[in-house]
C-alpha positions, 0 to 999 in steps of 0.5 A: 627244801622240803623241810623248810616248806613243811616248817613254814606250812606248820608255822602258818597253821599254828598261827591260824589256830592261835588266832582262832583260839584267841577269838574263841576265848574272847567269845567264851568270856563275852558269853560268860559275862552275858550269862552272869548279867542275865542271871543277875537280872533274872533272879529279881525279875523272877522274885517280882513275878512270883510276888505279882502272881501271889498278889493276883491270887489274893485279888482273885480270892477276894473277887470270888468272895464278892461274887459269892456275896452278890449271888446271895444278895441276888437270891435274897432280892429274888425271894423278896420280890416274889414275896412282895408280888404274892403279898401285894400283887393280888390285892392291888390288882383287885383294888385297881379293878374295883377302881376301874369298875367304879369309874366306868359305872360313874362314867356311864351314869353321867354319860347317859345324861350327857350323851346327846351333847357328847355325840355332837362334840365328837363329830366335826363338820367339814364342807357339809359332811360329818367326820368322826374324830381320829383316834390313835393318831393322824389318818390320811385316808391313804393305804400305806401298802399301796393301791388295792388290786 
């Protein structure tokens, strides 16, 4: 009787191990297929990535060349601006100052002849009093900061 029990036990154990080995074989086959598919798809992907990196490097080289050219143009424009400012700036300021002086002299000359009429035109009469005209904007007479203490 003990022999039959041992034989049944071994049969169950062998059956269990056979099922485990069959499942393990199926898992290994699926894994092998998955690895093969991944390898099959990864190789073209890596080739595309490599081509993209090469293209990006080419574009970066072009951008670097453009940046160098822009820097050179900027320095040339700065030098030109400095040259123009030094060549024309002084004489233009002198001409403008001379023109201003001439206008002031002519204004004073003609202003002396028109001074009484000009003074009368500058003032406005409001209810019996004379108020000078407002310069630079409207003034209300109120202190914007509030009343003084």
